[in-house]
Backbone as ProteinMPNN parsed JSONL, in Angstrom:
{"seq_chain_A": "MKTKATSSIKSITIAGLLTALAIVVPLFMPKLPVPQPFSVTPASHLAVILAMFVSPFTVICTVIGSTIAFFAVLGPVVAMRAFSHIIFALVGCYLIKKRYNLVLIIVVTALLHALGEVAVVFVFSLFGMADAAVYFLWGVTGGITVLHHCFDFVIALVVYKALRMAPGLVELAPVNLKHFKA", "coords_chain_A": {"N_chain_A": [[-22.494, 13.929, -19.245], [-20.757, 11.006, -19.446], [-17.941, 10.358, -20.667], [-15.432, 8.157, -22.723], [-12.914, 9.541, -22.9], [-13.34, 10.998, -20.932], [-13.589, 9.518, -18.405], [-10.961, 8.56, -18.594], [-9.008, 10.925, -18.175], [-9.68, 11.207, -15.591], [-9.182, 9.11, -14.571], [-6.06, 9.196, -15.19], [-5.255, 11.335, -13.274], [-6.632, 11.103, -10.635], [-4.919, 8.797, -10.171], [-2.578, 10.081, -10.25], [-2.688, 12.059, -8.105], [-3.049, 10.701, -6.201], [0.009, 9.132, -6.277], [1.421, 10.984, -5.946], [1.004, 11.806, -3.486], [1.719, 9.222, -2.098], [4.296, 10.022, -2.682], [5.059, 12.292, -1.212], [4.526, 11.467, 1.239], [6.605, 9.513, 2.705], [8.408, 11.597, 2.164], [8.221, 13.755, 3.917], [6.781, 13.097, 6.377], [7.216, 11.77, 10.027], [9.168, 9.567, 10.601], [9.809, 6.166, 12.708], [11.619, 6.069, 15.255], [13.709, 3.19, 14.222], [16.047, 0.123, 13.639], [17.484, -0.084, 10.849], [16.889, -2.547, 8.271], [14.316, -1.894, 8.879], [11.454, 0.125, 9.036], [9.517, 2.929, 10.244], [6.63, 4.604, 8.982], [4.514, 6.383, 9.412], [1.117, 6.377, 8.354], [2.024, 5.547, 5.647], [1.196, 3.829, 3.954], [-1.26, 4.464, 2.92], [-1.988, 5.71, 0.195], [-1.224, 3.466, -1.394], [-3.025, 1.544, -0.453], [-5.679, 2.974, -0.862], [-5.506, 3.606, -3.573], [-6.018, 1.102, -4.018], [-9.075, 0.728, -4.42], [-9.452, 1.698, -6.671], [-8.309, 1.622, -9.291], [-6.12, -1.148, -11.132], [-3.69, 0.309, -12.651], [-3.777, 2.861, -11.4], [-2.83, 1.195, -8.803], [-0.258, 0.404, -9.68], [1.227, 2.831, -10.29], [1.05, 4.152, -8.073], [2.515, 2.755, -6.243], [4.936, 2.61, -7.691], [5.704, 5.402, -7.505], [6.047, 5.578, -4.656], [8.166, 3.888, -3.703], [10.172, 4.906, -5.744], [10.714, 7.137, -3.841], [10.63, 6.528, -1.132], [13.479, 5.043, -1.652], [14.618, 7.486, -2.001], [14.716, 8.468, 0.646], [15.138, 6.895, 2.547], [17.04, 4.81, 1.238], [17.789, 2.028, -0.667], [16.815, -1.115, 0.295], [15.008, -0.124, 1.878], [13.302, 1.054, -0.172], [12.84, -0.863, -2.399], [11.271, -3.102, -0.502], [8.794, -1.014, -0.133], [8.537, -1.145, -3.167], [7.602, -4.043, -3.162], [4.835, -3.843, -2.433], [3.222, -4.152, -4.549], [2.622, -6.557, -5.021], [0.393, -7.059, -2.778], [-1.31, -4.926, -3.456], [-2.243, -5.413, -5.902], [-3.458, -7.59, -5.45], [-5.447, -7.106, -3.519], [-6.859, -5.276, -5.163], [-8.171, -6.424, -6.632], [-9.998, -8.322, -5.194], [-11.422, -6.231, -4.305], [-12.408, -5.663, -6.294], [-13.542, -7.805, -7.237], [-15.93, -7.932, -5.259], [-15.239, -9.409, -2.665], [-15.447, -9.721, 1.036], [-14.343, -7.419, 2.764], [-13.0, -7.588, 6.067], [-11.7, -10.071, 5.414], [-10.165, -9.194, 3.217], [-8.467, -7.564, 4.551], [-7.472, -8.83, 5.817], [-6.025, -10.934, 4.101], [-4.224, -8.651, 2.26], [-2.524, -7.88, 4.256], [-1.539, -9.979, 4.704], [0.44, -10.953, 2.928], [1.637, -8.595, 2.54], [3.488, -8.393, 4.008], [5.07, -11.285, 4.072], [5.909, -10.088, 1.461], [7.579, -7.94, 2.213], [9.348, -9.52, 4.499], [10.525, -11.301, 2.494], [11.834, -9.725, 1.169], [13.826, -8.71, 2.649], [15.41, -10.906, 3.207], [16.155, -11.373, 0.901], [17.999, -9.049, 0.205], [19.596, -10.005, 3.093], [21.433, -11.851, 2.468], [23.169, -11.24, 0.792], [24.986, -9.666, 2.426], [23.232, -7.063, 3.207], [21.542, -6.45, 4.972], [20.508, -7.427, 8.181], [20.523, -10.221, 8.972], [18.265, -11.68, 11.183], [16.314, -13.921, 12.218], [14.574, -13.408, 14.354], [14.174, -10.973, 13.559], [13.944, -11.0, 10.844], [10.755, -12.378, 10.83], [10.026, -11.695, 13.163], [9.796, -8.128, 13.731], [10.27, -7.737, 10.977], [7.873, -8.606, 9.736], [5.551, -9.081, 11.864], [5.045, -6.536, 12.586], [5.032, -5.226, 10.252], [2.634, -6.728, 9.873], [0.985, -5.361, 11.295], [1.208, -2.577, 11.275], [0.419, -2.422, 8.708], [-2.32, -3.05, 8.895], [-3.352, -1.046, 10.603], [-2.487, 1.932, 9.19], [-4.98, 1.117, 6.791], [-6.567, 1.557, 8.256], [-6.84, 4.048, 8.676], [-7.144, 4.439, 5.342], [-9.239, 3.845, 5.639], [-11.077, 5.702, 6.683], [-10.386, 7.863, 5.147], [-11.619, 6.991, 2.53], [-14.07, 6.84, 3.329], [-14.748, 9.129, 3.028], [-14.369, 10.079, 0.387], [-16.304, 8.646, -0.619], [-18.419, 9.851, -0.179], [-18.338, 11.77, -1.821], [-20.069, 11.8, -4.015], [-19.318, 11.836, -7.607], [-16.765, 13.075, -7.614], [-14.629, 11.095, -7.453], [-14.58, 7.73, -8.165], [-15.039, 4.833, -6.211], [-14.509, 1.502, -5.87], [-17.151, -0.372, -4.667], [-16.972, -1.708, -1.191], [-17.83, -5.129, 0.865], [-19.145, -5.378, 3.188], [-20.995, -6.916, 4.535], [-21.596, -9.596, 3.746], [-19.87, -12.496, 3.516], [-17.565, -13.605, 1.34], [-15.99, -16.013, 0.395]], "CA_chain_A": [[-22.587, 12.594, -19.85], [-19.475, 10.356, -19.227], [-17.24, 9.828, -22.134], [-14.402, 7.159, -22.73], [-11.913, 10.129, -22.99], [-13.743, 11.663, -19.428], [-13.153, 8.868, -17.855], [-9.503, 8.194, -19.11], [-8.286, 11.833, -17.869], [-10.373, 11.344, -14.082], [-8.315, 7.525, -13.814], [-4.914, 9.388, -14.873], [-5.727, 12.488, -12.466], [-6.65, 10.091, -9.637], [-3.217, 8.365, -10.147], [-0.884, 11.513, -10.13], [-2.533, 12.304, -7.241], [-2.645, 9.095, -4.967], [1.213, 8.775, -6.611], [2.029, 12.464, -5.384], [0.638, 11.509, -1.677], [2.66, 8.735, -1.883], [5.839, 10.648, -2.644], [4.905, 13.351, -0.139], [4.641, 11.05, 2.827], [8.01, 9.387, 3.379], [9.764, 12.567, 2.516], [8.017, 14.78, 5.207], [6.563, 12.186, 7.777], [8.523, 11.615, 10.707], [10.115, 8.306, 10.824], [10.094, 5.944, 14.02], [13.558, 5.519, 15.061], [13.921, 1.629, 13.937], [16.981, -0.04, 13.135], [17.715, -0.57, 9.108], [16.488, -2.685, 7.216], [13.209, -2.04, 8.558], [11.456, 1.706, 8.614], [8.091, 2.85, 10.351], [6.639, 5.606, 8.579], [2.987, 6.74, 9.275], [0.385, 6.426, 6.947], [2.854, 5.673, 4.281], [1.065, 2.722, 2.83], [-2.529, 5.215, 2.526], [-2.116, 6.394, -0.923], [-1.522, 2.346, -2.418], [-4.431, 1.05, 0.136], [-6.58, 3.905, -1.264], [-5.48, 3.172, -4.662], [-6.672, -0.489, -4.656], [-10.326, 1.026, -4.475], [-9.748, 2.544, -7.918], [-7.752, 0.414, -10.332], [-4.435, -1.8, -11.466], [-3.345, 1.481, -13.022], [-3.811, 3.666, -10.241], [-2.284, 0.795, -7.939], [1.385, 0.76, -9.891], [1.687, 4.207, -10.894], [1.581, 4.875, -6.696], [3.594, 2.079, -6.092], [6.453, 2.864, -8.314], [6.142, 6.812, -6.613], [6.122, 5.472, -3.605], [9.68, 3.007, -3.953], [11.323, 6.257, -5.45], [10.479, 8.412, -2.494], [11.446, 5.652, -0.562], [14.755, 4.847, -2.738], [15.148, 9.16, -2.323], [14.847, 9.149, 1.604], [15.868, 5.458, 3.069], [17.841, 3.768, 0.478], [17.903, 0.456, -1.474], [16.186, -1.886, 0.916], [13.509, 0.424, 2.055], [12.409, 1.036, -1.473], [12.396, -2.467, -2.728], [10.306, -3.292, 0.441], [7.933, -0.349, -0.823], [8.007, -1.957, -4.468], [6.912, -5.209, -3.163], [3.666, -3.304, -2.015], [2.546, -4.202, -6.041], [1.929, -7.348, -4.974], [-0.462, -7.183, -1.869], [-1.942, -4.024, -3.569], [-2.838, -5.797, -6.581], [-4.677, -8.741, -5.033], [-6.579, -6.322, -3.119], [-7.378, -4.408, -5.66], [-8.869, -7.565, -7.392], [-10.51, -8.897, -4.598], [-12.363, -5.644, -3.773], [-13.382, -5.751, -7.72], [-14.963, -9.457, -7.174], [-16.477, -7.566, -4.113], [-14.927, -10.186, -1.596], [-15.665, -9.316, 2.135], [-13.447, -6.519, 3.52], [-12.34, -8.385, 6.706], [-10.841, -11.229, 4.391], [-9.203, -8.329, 1.865], [-7.148, -6.589, 5.046], [-6.101, -9.895, 6.662], [-4.876, -11.408, 2.616], [-3.139, -8.154, 2.035], [-1.546, -8.214, 5.224], [-0.095, -11.426, 5.168], [0.852, -10.975, 1.457], [2.571, -7.234, 2.606], [4.525, -9.02, 5.37], [5.608, -11.853, 3.4], [6.716, -9.767, 0.474], [8.852, -7.326, 3.111], [10.181, -10.835, 4.716], [11.445, -11.584, 1.398], [12.957, -8.466, 0.626], [14.699, -8.287, 3.808], [15.64, -11.791, 3.531], [17.355, -11.243, -0.017], [19.031, -7.888, 0.876], [20.511, -10.364, 3.699], [22.049, -12.934, 1.474], [24.159, -10.161, 0.17], [25.11, -8.835, 3.258], [23.092, -5.653, 3.304], [20.652, -6.49, 5.988], [20.496, -7.694, 8.822], [18.866, -11.8, 8.731], [18.357, -12.37, 12.519], [15.517, -14.527, 12.689], [13.677, -12.69, 14.73], [14.04, -9.586, 13.103], [12.953, -11.365, 9.544], [9.538, -12.571, 11.171], [8.884, -10.676, 14.332], [9.648, -7.041, 13.431], [9.497, -7.049, 9.803], [6.721, -9.253, 9.706], [4.929, -9.226, 12.712], [5.382, -4.828, 12.511], [4.053, -4.761, 9.259], [0.882, -6.734, 9.691], [0.259, -4.093, 12.364], [1.301, -1.487, 10.087], [-0.804, -2.288, 7.649], [-4.097, -2.893, 9.957], [-3.571, 0.764, 11.033], [-3.246, 2.622, 7.852], [-5.809, 0.517, 6.309], [-8.036, 2.052, 9.162], [-6.915, 5.818, 7.894], [-7.564, 4.547, 4.476], [-11.092, 3.16, 5.326], [-11.828, 6.703, 6.988], [-10.255, 9.139, 3.726], [-12.324, 6.065, 1.572], [-15.547, 6.864, 3.129], [-15.4, 10.808, 2.9], [-14.192, 10.24, -0.969], [-17.104, 8.518, -1.673], [-19.722, 10.618, 0.234], [-18.766, 13.034, -2.487], [-20.261, 11.487, -5.446], [-18.386, 12.155, -8.906], [-15.322, 13.324, -7.347], [-13.81, 9.785, -7.184], [-14.782, 6.68, -8.452], [-14.305, 4.012, -5.625], [-15.243, 0.503, -5.574], [-18.0, -0.52, -3.079], [-16.639, -3.013, 0.052], [-18.635, -5.726, 1.119], [-19.401, -5.321, 4.618], [-22.443, -7.754, 5.174], [-21.421, -10.975, 2.741], [-18.387, -12.991, 3.696], [-17.328, -14.536, -0.334], [-14.432, -15.923, 0.46]], "C_chain_A": [[-21.305, 11.905, -19.564], [-18.837, 9.377, -20.656], [-15.853, 8.789, -21.793], [-12.967, 8.298, -21.802], [-12.0, 10.87, -21.794], [-12.87, 11.092, -18.461], [-11.58, 8.63, -17.555], [-8.728, 9.455, -18.135], [-8.471, 11.45, -16.087], [-9.02, 10.115, -13.778], [-6.376, 8.239, -13.959], [-5.014, 10.606, -13.462], [-5.786, 11.843, -10.733], [-5.169, 9.329, -9.139], [-2.266, 9.208, -9.559], [-1.477, 11.677, -9.163], [-2.262, 11.484, -6.102], [-0.824, 8.719, -5.161], [1.578, 10.005, -6.161], [1.675, 12.66, -3.639], [1.567, 10.2, -1.22], [4.189, 8.73, -2.068], [6.201, 11.448, -1.657], [5.201, 12.066, 0.992], [5.623, 10.628, 3.121], [8.833, 10.742, 3.325], [9.285, 13.358, 3.374], [7.318, 14.003, 6.545], [7.295, 12.09, 8.248], [8.558, 9.912, 11.113], [10.495, 7.606, 12.063], [11.471, 5.417, 14.067], [13.58, 3.997, 15.584], [14.865, 1.093, 13.842], [16.706, -0.356, 11.776], [17.651, -1.829, 9.342], [14.472, -1.98, 7.466], [12.436, -0.553, 9.114], [9.684, 1.577, 9.042], [7.831, 4.342, 10.121], [5.024, 5.746, 8.667], [2.084, 7.278, 7.734], [1.265, 6.476, 5.807], [2.335, 4.428, 3.048], [-0.792, 3.244, 2.53], [-2.432, 5.193, 0.654], [-2.347, 4.526, -1.33], [-2.817, 1.452, -1.666], [-5.457, 1.431, -0.598], [-6.322, 3.46, -2.84], [-5.983, 1.644, -5.338], [-8.26, -0.145, -4.513], [-10.474, 1.143, -5.927], [-9.196, 1.716, -8.979], [-6.416, -0.475, -10.227], [-3.418, -0.444, -11.841], [-2.928, 2.214, -12.254], [-2.523, 3.292, -8.965], [-0.563, 0.688, -8.145], [1.532, 2.086, -10.301], [2.246, 4.699, -9.048], [2.202, 3.817, -6.62], [5.468, 2.469, -6.428], [6.819, 4.139, -7.275], [6.521, 6.337, -5.38], [7.753, 4.487, -3.171], [10.315, 4.355, -4.113], [11.378, 7.419, -4.622], [10.828, 7.26, -1.45], [12.64, 5.17, -0.239], [15.141, 6.079, -1.801], [15.632, 8.954, -0.849], [15.648, 8.168, 2.635], [16.899, 4.703, 2.691], [17.061, 2.575, -0.22], [16.647, -0.285, -1.215], [14.546, -1.528, 1.609], [12.533, 0.312, 0.798], [12.43, 0.001, -2.021], [11.206, -3.174, -1.72], [8.911, -2.632, 0.046], [7.745, -1.196, -2.284], [7.078, -3.254, -4.562], [5.308, -4.882, -2.838], [2.536, -3.657, -3.616], [1.923, -5.65, -5.606], [0.101, -7.273, -4.301], [-1.789, -5.984, -2.332], [-3.109, -4.569, -4.767], [-3.989, -6.883, -6.705], [-5.808, -7.732, -4.52], [-7.177, -5.675, -3.606], [-8.417, -5.259, -6.652], [-9.618, -8.191, -6.187], [-11.805, -7.978, -4.157], [-12.946, -5.433, -5.285], [-14.449, -6.853, -7.713], [-15.73, -8.795, -5.93], [-16.23, -9.147, -3.126], [-15.425, -8.975, -0.366], [-14.593, -8.39, 2.711], [-12.539, -6.871, 4.561], [-11.502, -9.08, 6.06], [-9.724, -10.185, 3.422], [-8.015, -7.576, 2.968], [-6.638, -7.941, 5.346], [-5.386, -10.476, 5.062], [-3.685, -10.622, 2.76], [-2.237, -7.78, 3.346], [-0.628, -8.863, 5.323], [0.53, -11.293, 3.797], [1.939, -9.235, 1.734], [3.232, -7.711, 3.491], [5.261, -9.8, 4.308], [6.645, -11.108, 2.237], [7.832, -8.593, 1.314], [9.722, -8.106, 3.519], [11.355, -10.92, 3.659], [12.606, -10.647, 0.931], [14.64, -8.507, 1.566], [15.897, -9.519, 3.49], [17.056, -11.65, 2.067], [18.366, -10.013, -0.007], [20.051, -8.478, 1.898], [21.343, -10.906, 3.367], [23.109, -12.261, 1.216], [24.562, -9.158, 1.191], [24.758, -6.882, 3.769], [21.843, -5.168, 4.446], [20.702, -7.385, 6.821], [19.559, -9.183, 8.954], [18.248, -12.508, 9.917], [16.825, -12.592, 12.135], [14.034, -13.641, 12.89], [13.114, -11.375, 14.462], [13.25, -10.126, 11.493], [11.497, -11.621, 9.901], [8.861, -11.522, 11.97], [8.916, -9.528, 14.161], [9.29, -6.728, 11.897], [8.217, -7.438, 9.499], [5.245, -8.855, 10.34], [4.905, -7.546, 12.427], [4.288, -4.683, 11.385], [2.842, -5.104, 9.064], [0.223, -5.672, 10.301], [-0.117, -3.089, 11.603], [0.119, -1.268, 9.007], [-2.208, -2.291, 7.959], [-3.977, -1.285, 9.93], [-3.45, 1.64, 9.958], [-4.151, 2.318, 7.157], [-6.57, 1.028, 7.27], [-8.457, 3.315, 8.477], [-7.883, 5.874, 6.99], [-8.912, 4.553, 4.449], [-11.919, 4.699, 5.557], [-11.732, 7.858, 5.627], [-11.539, 7.938, 2.751], [-13.921, 6.472, 1.731], [-15.666, 8.463, 2.907], [-15.28, 10.854, 1.633], [-15.693, 9.389, -1.479], [-18.906, 8.871, -1.342], [-19.552, 12.124, -0.827], [-18.666, 12.521, -3.688], [-19.725, 12.629, -6.889], [-17.101, 12.657, -8.787], [-14.062, 11.883, -7.799], [-14.521, 8.489, -7.693], [-14.471, 5.041, -7.807], [-15.137, 2.994, -5.609], [-15.665, 0.227, -4.241], [-16.916, -1.478, -2.234], [-18.344, -3.327, 0.545], [-18.286, -6.278, 2.579], [-20.349, -6.616, 5.271], [-22.323, -9.393, 4.601], [-20.097, -11.385, 3.142], [-18.521, -14.439, 2.161], [-16.093, -14.581, 0.292], [-14.283, -17.495, -0.959]], "O_chain_A": [[-20.532, 12.845, -19.382], [-19.115, 8.346, -21.268], [-15.365, 8.734, -20.664], [-12.35, 8.1, -20.755], [-10.976, 11.44, -21.415], [-11.911, 11.582, -17.864], [-11.105, 8.538, -16.423], [-7.87, 9.052, -17.348], [-7.466, 11.424, -15.376], [-8.123, 10.257, -12.948], [-5.529, 7.924, -13.123], [-4.517, 10.046, -12.485], [-5.009, 12.184, -9.841], [-4.584, 9.349, -8.055], [-1.436, 9.058, -8.662], [-0.559, 11.31, -8.43], [-1.386, 11.626, -5.249], [-0.311, 8.066, -4.253], [2.747, 9.773, -5.852], [2.082, 13.517, -2.855], [2.082, 10.17, -0.102], [5.03, 7.879, -1.777], [7.338, 11.473, -1.185], [6.333, 11.963, 1.465], [6.037, 11.27, 4.086], [9.705, 11.034, 4.143], [10.25, 13.96, 3.844], [7.444, 14.491, 7.668], [8.378, 12.179, 7.669], [7.856, 9.347, 11.952], [11.413, 8.133, 12.692], [12.162, 4.704, 13.34], [13.512, 3.588, 16.743], [15.416, 2.145, 14.166], [15.641, -0.926, 11.536], [18.16, -2.357, 10.331], [13.659, -1.718, 6.58], [13.247, -0.03, 9.879], [8.847, 0.78, 8.617], [8.445, 5.227, 10.717], [4.36, 5.102, 7.855], [2.236, 7.998, 6.747], [1.227, 7.438, 5.039], [2.745, 4.168, 1.917], [-1.537, 2.436, 1.974], [-3.098, 4.324, 0.091], [-3.504, 4.17, -1.554], [-3.516, 0.728, -2.375], [-6.217, 0.579, -1.058], [-7.28, 2.817, -3.271], [-6.206, 1.229, -6.475], [-8.823, -1.239, -4.495], [-11.511, 0.743, -6.456], [-10.047, 1.034, -9.55], [-5.736, -0.427, -9.202], [-2.377, -0.314, -11.198], [-1.712, 2.405, -12.215], [-1.737, 4.047, -8.394], [0.262, 0.814, -7.24], [2.578, 2.089, -10.949], [3.278, 5.29, -8.73], [2.988, 4.057, -7.536], [6.538, 2.545, -5.824], [7.757, 4.133, -6.478], [7.579, 6.837, -4.999], [8.24, 4.725, -2.066], [10.858, 4.966, -3.193], [12.024, 8.454, -4.787], [11.842, 7.673, -0.887], [13.022, 4.883, 0.895], [15.91, 5.846, -0.868], [16.836, 9.163, -0.705], [16.566, 8.535, 3.368], [17.599, 4.037, 3.453], [15.846, 2.379, -0.209], [15.667, -0.294, -1.96], [13.512, -2.174, 1.777], [11.442, -0.25, 0.705], [11.233, -0.065, -2.301], [10.271, -3.765, -2.261], [7.936, -3.365, -0.12], [6.734, -1.886, -2.408], [6.239, -3.564, -5.409], [4.538, -5.82, -3.041], [1.33, -3.415, -3.663], [0.736, -5.855, -5.859], [-0.962, -7.37, -4.915], [-2.911, -6.009, -1.825], [-4.321, -4.354, -4.747], [-4.917, -7.066, -7.494], [-6.901, -7.611, -5.075], [-8.141, -5.197, -3.01], [-9.314, -4.728, -7.308], [-10.038, -9.172, -6.8], [-12.879, -8.449, -3.781], [-14.088, -4.977, -5.337], [-15.642, -6.87, -8.016], [-16.443, -9.725, -5.552], [-17.196, -9.898, -2.994], [-15.694, -7.795, -0.591], [-13.777, -9.098, 3.301], [-11.349, -6.638, 4.348], [-10.344, -8.664, 6.119], [-8.612, -10.558, 3.048], [-6.953, -7.111, 2.554], [-5.451, -8.2, 5.149], [-4.161, -10.391, 4.965], [-2.58, -11.039, 3.107], [-1.11, -7.34, 3.122], [0.528, -8.736, 5.728], [1.602, -11.891, 3.89], [2.885, -8.969, 0.993], [3.883, -6.729, 3.849], [6.056, -9.171, 3.608], [7.831, -11.403, 2.094], [8.966, -8.518, 0.843], [10.889, -7.86, 3.214], [12.564, -10.727, 3.786], [13.758, -10.79, 0.519], [15.838, -8.401, 1.304], [17.093, -9.232, 3.505], [18.28, -11.763, 2.142], [19.557, -10.213, -0.247], [21.168, -7.964, 1.949], [22.39, -10.583, 3.928], [24.165, -12.837, 1.479], [24.516, -7.954, 0.941], [25.422, -5.979, 4.278], [21.387, -4.053, 4.695], [20.988, -8.465, 6.305], [18.333, -9.276, 9.015], [17.785, -13.646, 9.835], [16.132, -11.638, 11.784], [13.052, -13.35, 12.208], [12.094, -10.819, 14.87], [12.17, -9.675, 11.11], [10.782, -10.965, 9.143], [7.86, -10.825, 11.807], [7.762, -9.186, 14.417], [8.461, -5.91, 11.499], [7.441, -6.622, 9.001], [4.22, -8.49, 9.765], [4.378, -7.607, 11.316], [3.143, -4.238, 11.461], [1.998, -4.453, 8.448], [-0.843, -5.163, 9.955], [-1.245, -2.716, 11.281], [-0.669, -0.385, 8.67], [-3.088, -1.652, 7.382], [-4.589, -0.533, 9.173], [-4.503, 2.236, 9.73], [-4.513, 3.325, 6.548], [-7.729, 0.825, 6.908], [-9.519, 3.686, 7.976], [-8.917, 6.539, 7.039], [-9.651, 5.052, 3.6], [-12.963, 4.999, 4.978], [-12.674, 8.522, 5.196], [-12.477, 8.611, 2.324], [-14.777, 6.489, 0.847], [-16.762, 8.936, 2.606], [-16.049, 11.71, 1.194], [-16.108, 9.528, -2.63], [-19.979, 8.502, -1.819], [-20.226, 13.152, -0.767], [-17.674, 12.591, -4.413], [-19.806, 13.853, -6.992], [-16.344, 12.692, -9.757], [-12.951, 11.93, -8.329], [-15.593, 8.599, -7.096], [-13.904, 4.17, -8.466], [-16.336, 3.18, -5.404], [-15.102, 0.386, -3.158], [-15.985, -1.943, -2.891], [-19.372, -2.655, 0.63], [-17.536, -7.167, 2.985], [-20.246, -7.074, 6.409], [-23.007, -10.279, 5.115], [-19.196, -10.549, 3.089], [-19.127, -15.501, 2.018], [-15.339, -13.671, 0.639], [-13.177, -17.891, -1.328]]}, "name": "protein", "num_of_chains": 1, "seq": "MKTKATSSIKSITIAGLLTALAIVVPLFMPKLPVPQPFSVTPASHLAVILAMFVSPFTVICTVIGSTIAFFAVLGPVVAMRAFSHIIFALVGCYLIKKRYNLVLIIVVTALLHALGEVAVVFVFSLFGMADAAVYFLWGVTGGITVLHHCFDFVIALVVYKALRMAPGLVELAPVNLKHFKA"}
């Protein structure tokens, strides 16, 4: 029998596990050699994307954990870029809960992800803390963020499918692959 207390404990546990993953990935995954303020850490969005399938609470916890880890490893600009993930992840969580088509969710979240990171780099460039070359802002930060987001989303979908096969372990929102609800 599922009680509210059991559900809350499970929700907090899942949020804790995804937050731990969001902290471990930046600390131990290799980083691709790119100039600051950009960074490419493979699977760095995995926990945040998985959190979108759970709940807004899980998204917030996971983004905070990721922000703290990136601050420790790569400094304030990359940490604020990680914190900007809260926007795309909360929107993605809402779209998933409303059963929008998965392709639309990926496109919308990738664009919001890129815009958030471009905005952070732009703001830091105003204070001389980041290079603000236009090609860098839109090409590298925006373009590669979209590619990186899509790559990590594919990894998250593989993990999502595996977690969905373990009933009772994690309650993940189902994805809409058939109908295009826009």
